[in-house]
C-alpha positions as CSV (number, residue, x, y, z in Angstrom):
1,M,-0.2,0.0,0.0
2,K,2.9,2.3,0.9
3,Q,4.6,1.6,-2.6
4,K,1.4,2.3,-4.4
5,L,0.9,5.6,-2.4
6,L,4.4,6.8,-3.0
7,H,4.0,5.9,-6.8
8,R,0.8,7.9,-7.2
9,L,2.3,10.8,-5.6
10,T,5.5,10.8,-7.7
11,A,4.0,9.9,-10.8
12,L,3.6,12.5,-13.8
13,S,0.4,14.3,-14.4
14,R,-2.6,12.7,-16.4
15,R,-2.5,15.6,-18.7
16,G,1.0,15.0,-19.8
17,F,2.5,18.0,-18.0
18,G,6.3,17.4,-17.3
19,I,6.5,14.8,-20.1
20,H,9.3,16.3,-22.5
21,S,9.6,13.4,-24.9
22,P,7.0,13.7,-27.9
23,F,6.8,10.0,-28.3
24,I,5.4,9.6,-24.7
25,F,3.6,12.8,-24.7
26,D,1.6,11.4,-27.7
27,F,1.0,8.0,-26.0
28,Q,-0.2,9.8,-22.9
29,R,-2.5,11.8,-24.9
30,N,-3.9,9.6,-27.3
31,V,-3.5,6.0,-25.8
32,L,-3.5,6.1,-22.1
33,H,-5.9,8.9,-21.5
34,P,-7.6,9.6,-24.7
35,K,-9.8,12.5,-25.1
36,K,-13.6,12.0,-26.2
37,R,-12.5,13.0,-29.7
38,N,-10.7,9.9,-30.2
39,A,-13.6,7.8,-28.8
40,Q,-14.7,6.7,-32.3
41,L,-11.3,4.9,-32.4
42,Y,-11.7,2.8,-29.1
43,L,-15.5,2.4,-29.6
44,P,-15.9,-1.5,-29.6
45,F,-14.3,-1.7,-26.1
46,H,-14.8,1.7,-24.3
47,K,-17.0,-0.2,-21.5
48,E,-14.5,-2.5,-20.5
49,P,-14.1,-2.4,-16.8
50,N,-10.6,-3.7,-16.6
51,K,-8.2,-0.6,-17.2
52,V,-5.0,-2.4,-18.2
53,L,-6.9,-4.7,-21.0
54,K,-8.6,-1.7,-22.1
55,L,-5.1,0.0,-22.4
56,L,-3.8,-2.9,-24.4
57,L,-6.7,-3.0,-26.7
58,R,-6.2,0.9,-27.3
59,M,-2.5,0.4,-28.0
60,R,-3.4,-2.4,-30.4
61,V,-5.3,-0.1,-32.5
62,Y,-3.3,3.1,-32.0
63,F,0.0,1.6,-33.2
64,H,-1.7,-1.0,-35.6
65,L,0.2,-3.8,-34.0
66,G,0.0,-7.4,-35.1
67,T,-0.7,-10.8,-33.3
68,P,0.7,-10.6,-29.8
69,L,2.4,-13.1,-27.8
70,V,0.4,-13.4,-24.7
71,L,1.7,-15.6,-22.1
72,T,-0.9,-14.4,-19.0
73,K,-3.9,-16.2,-18.6
74,Q,-5.9,-13.4,-17.4
75,Y,-5.4,-11.4,-20.5
76,Q,-5.8,-14.3,-23.0
77,R,-9.5,-14.5,-21.6
78,G,-9.7,-10.7,-22.3
79,F,-8.6,-11.1,-25.7
80,D,-10.7,-14.0,-26.4
81,K,-13.8,-11.9,-25.2
82,Y,-13.3,-9.4,-28.1
83,G,-12.0,-12.1,-30.6
84,I,-8.5,-10.9,-31.1
85,A,-6.0,-13.9,-32.1
86,Y,-2.9,-14.3,-30.0
87,Q,0.1,-16.7,-29.5
88,T,0.6,-18.6,-26.2
89,L,4.0,-20.4,-27.1
90,Q,6.7,-18.6,-28.4
91,N,8.0,-19.4,-31.8
92,P,11.7,-18.8,-32.3
93,A,11.1,-18.2,-36.1
94,Q,8.6,-15.5,-35.6
95,K,9.2,-11.8,-34.4
96,Y,6.6,-10.2,-32.2
97,D,5.9,-6.6,-32.3
98,W,4.1,-6.9,-29.0
99,A,3.9,-9.4,-26.1
100,V,2.2,-9.5,-22.6
101,I,4.0,-11.6,-20.2
102,N,4.2,-12.0,-16.3
103,A,7.1,-10.1,-14.7
104,T,8.3,-13.5,-13.3
105,Q,8.7,-15.0,-17.0
106,P,12.0,-14.5,-19.0
107,L,11.6,-13.1,-22.4
108,S,14.5,-13.1,-24.9
109,K,14.8,-9.9,-26.8
110,N,15.5,-12.4,-29.8
111,V,11.8,-13.1,-30.5
112,L,11.2,-9.3,-30.7
113,Q,11.1,-7.0,-33.8
114,K,13.4,-4.0,-33.8
115,E,10.4,-1.9,-32.6
116,A,8.2,-3.6,-30.3
117,F,6.4,-3.3,-27.0
118,V,6.6,-5.7,-24.2
119,I,4.0,-5.3,-21.3
120,L,4.9,-6.7,-17.9
121,T,2.2,-7.9,-15.6
122,G,2.4,-8.9,-12.2
123,A,3.5,-7.7,-8.6
124,Y,5.1,-4.2,-8.6
125,K,8.3,-5.6,-7.2
126,N,8.8,-8.3,-10.0
127,I,8.2,-5.7,-12.6
128,Q,10.9,-3.5,-11.5
129,K,13.5,-6.4,-11.4
130,H,12.7,-7.7,-14.7
131,S,15.6,-8.0,-17.2
132,L,14.0,-6.4,-20.0
133,K,13.6,-3.2,-17.9
134,K,17.4,-2.5,-18.5
135,Q,17.6,-3.6,-22.1
136,C,14.5,-1.5,-23.5
137,T,14.7,2.2,-24.8
138,V,11.9,3.7,-22.9
139,F,10.2,2.1,-19.7
140,L,6.5,3.3,-18.5
141,D,6.0,2.3,-15.0
142,L,2.1,2.6,-14.5
143,Y,2.4,0.5,-11.1
144,H,0.0,-2.2,-12.3
145,I,2.2,-2.9,-15.3
146,G,5.3,-1.7,-16.8
147,I,5.7,-1.2,-20.7
148,C,8.9,-1.7,-22.2
149,I,9.4,0.1,-25.6
150,F,11.9,-0.9,-28.2
151,K,12.1,2.1,-30.6
152,K,14.9,3.6,-32.7
153,G,15.4,7.4,-32.1
154,L,14.5,7.5,-28.5
155,S,17.0,8.0,-25.7
156,Q,16.8,5.7,-22.7
157,Q,14.5,7.0,-20.2
158,E,12.2,5.9,-17.7
159,F,8.6,7.4,-16.8
160,K,6.3,7.1,-13.9
161,L,2.7,7.7,-15.0
162,R,-0.7,7.0,-13.9
163,L,-2.9,4.7,-15.5
């Protein structure tokens, strides 16, 4: 509880104040906390009660992401609910542009495309210790999940944001 309160107090504004990276500011404004003007883009799942699943679905639409690698049962059920295809086994011959994994599971950077998203779920302390956190270009700490972004042209940064 203490960690959650500390995270909430130190996280950057929901409106994007204090974010000096154009990519992350755009992510904050159009994916994390979209305005009503973007509602048509996310209409099929705007009433989804699970905030994390809703964020994953918005990321998929906004960034035009392909079939994800999903290694957590909770989000497999959520993707099934919306009829979204996903893979549950790592195929070494295939490169993924996004993956949803539990923070206790290892994931090799070799199965990811050059520009990819990895969503780490699970306990906050496990997310903070994951090996991909140090390898990614940008790490977004949302307390409930961590998002590792591998993208050319960005400097290595870490942001604390509110979900």
